[in-house]
C-alpha positions in Angstrom: 78.4 122.2 17.2 76.5 120.8 20.2 78.3 120.4 23.4 77.6 117.4 25.8 78.1 116.9 29.3 79.0 114.0 31.5 77.8 114.2 34.9 78.0 112.5 38.3 75.1 113.0 40.8 75.3 112.1 44.5 72.5 111.3 46.9 73.9 112.0 50.2 70.6 110.4 51.9 71.4 107.0 50.3 75.2 107.4 49.8 74.7 106.5 46.0 75.8 108.1 43.0 74.7 108.3 39.4 76.6 108.9 36.2 75.2 110.1 32.8 75.4 112.3 29.9 73.3 114.9 28.1 73.0 118.0 26.0 71.3 120.0 28.6 72.5 119.6 32.2 69.9 121.9 33.7 66.8 120.2 32.1 68.3 116.6 32.9 69.2 117.7 36.5 65.5 118.9 37.0 64.2 115.5 35.5 66.4 113.5 38.0 65.4 115.5 40.9 61.6 116.2 40.4 60.2 115.8 36.9 60.8 112.1 36.3 58.0 109.8 37.4 59.8 106.6 37.1 63.4 105.3 36.8 66.3 104.5 38.7 66.9 108.2 40.0 63.4 108.7 41.4 64.1 106.3 44.2 67.0 108.2 45.7 66.1 111.8 45.6 67.4 114.5 46.4 70.5 114.4 44.1 73.4 117.0 44.0 75.6 117.5 41.0 79.1 116.6 42.4 81.1 116.1 39.1 81.0 117.7 35.5 83.0 117.0 32.4 82.3 119.0 28.9 82.7 117.1 25.8 82.8 118.1 22.1 80.6 115.5 20.7 78.0 112.8 22.0 80.4 110.0 20.9 83.0 111.5 23.3 80.6 111.9 26.1 79.3 108.2 25.8 82.9 106.9 25.8 83.6 109.1 28.9 80.3 107.9 30.7 81.2 104.5 29.9 84.9 104.7 31.3 83.4 106.3 34.5 81.1 103.3 35.0 84.0 100.7 34.7 86.5 99.6 37.2 89.1 102.6 36.8 86.4 105.1 36.6 84.7 103.8 39.7 87.9 104.3 41.6 88.1 107.7 40.1 84.6 108.5 41.4 85.4 106.7 44.8 88.1 109.3 45.4 85.8 112.2 44.1 83.1 111.3 46.4 85.3 110.9 49.3 85.6 114.6 49.5 81.8 115.2 49.3 
């Protein structure tokens, strides 16, 4: 069974966060910080990983990512990021 990770990145320079999911956090983090030539995260480099949740399936990761992007999830992240 493949494991998925829901992650939150934070750009201290721009005071912005980004939430996503992946099956390979190390490669995805490298993509966000240096490899990607385009996209949202390129504009706000450098990023730091501030939160990681392991999920048992891709579906579980997608559901959790969507939660973190909605109102209750944003409140959770605001509280989390207030300690960064």
